[in-house]
N, C-alpha and C positions, 0 to 999 in steps of 0.2 A: 386904686387904679392899677398898680403894678401887679397885684395878685390876680385881678380879673384878666389882665392881659396875659399873664403866665398860664392861667387856667385855659383860656381860649387857645393859646399856642400849643399847650400840651395836648388838648383834645384834637387839634388839627393835625398834629404830627404823629400821633399814635395810631397804628393800624388796628382795625377791629379784629378780634380773634375769629378764626374761621368757624363757621357754624357746623352743625352735624353733617350737612350735605356738601360742604365745601372742602376743597383740599388746600393746604397751605401752598404758596408759590414755590415752585421748584428752583433750585440753584442754577440749573442750566438756562432757564428762561431769563434769569437775572444777569447771567454772565454772557449771554449771546451778543449783546451790543459791544461789550468790551473785546470779545474774541474777534468780532468782525472788524473793529477799529484796528486791532493789532495786525490782522491780516492785510488790510489796506495799507497800513504803515510799512509793513515788510515789502509789499509788492512795489510801492512807489519809491521808497527810500533805499533800502538795503539792496534790493535786486538791481536797481538802476546804477548804484555806485559800483557794484560788482561787475556789471557789464562795461562800465567806463574804464575800470582798472584793467580788465581783460583786453579791451581794445587798445589801451595805451601800451600794455606789455607786448601785444602783437606788433604794434607800430615800431617799438624799440627793437624787436627781434628782426624785423625786415629792413632795418636801417642799412644803407649801402653808400658807397662812394658816390660823390657828386649830387647827393640829395641836398636841397635847400632846407635848412632847419631853423627853428627858433627855440632858444633855451627858456627856462623858467624865469631867467633874469631879463629876458627881452632881447638878448643878443642874437642877431641874424648872421648866418654864415652858410658855408658850403662844406659838407663832410669830405675830408681828405682821407682819413683812415679810421676804420672801426676795429677796435680791439675787444677783449673780453668785457671789461668793465669801464672802458673809457673810449671817448670819441675825440679825434683831432679835427678841429674845425678851422677853416680859413675864413677870417672875418674881414680882411682888407685885401683886395686884389692888387692894389697899386704897390703896397709895401710888403706884400706876402706875409702878413701877420697871421700866425696860427695860434690857437688856444686849445688846451686839453680840457675836456669836460667829463665828468662822470656820466655814464650812459643814462642814469635816471634823471639828469638835469635837462634832458631834451624834452621840450614841451610838445612840439608837433613838427611834422614834416610839411613844408609849405608846398602847395601845388604849383605847377608851372603856369596855369591859366590865370 
């Protein structure tokens, strides 16, 4: 039973040799779906992440005083001072509490609307 099953499986998986009028399949035809899949993967994944990083860097470069921001830790506040690599944020209006953050810790600038 096993030898019969193996024989049928071997015959089903072996490709017939090309005849005198036939050409063997070319490698480009076999690789085309893989190349297309990698192209789609690049377009949707890598290119999208690059655009998001560029948008975030632009937002950090345009950071200015009195912007309402949210940090990556979820802290909300108002920008008091922007320096080279750090931002001073007022987080409590009543007690005048200020915190220093690395510029990269700013997640987003909140809109006024």
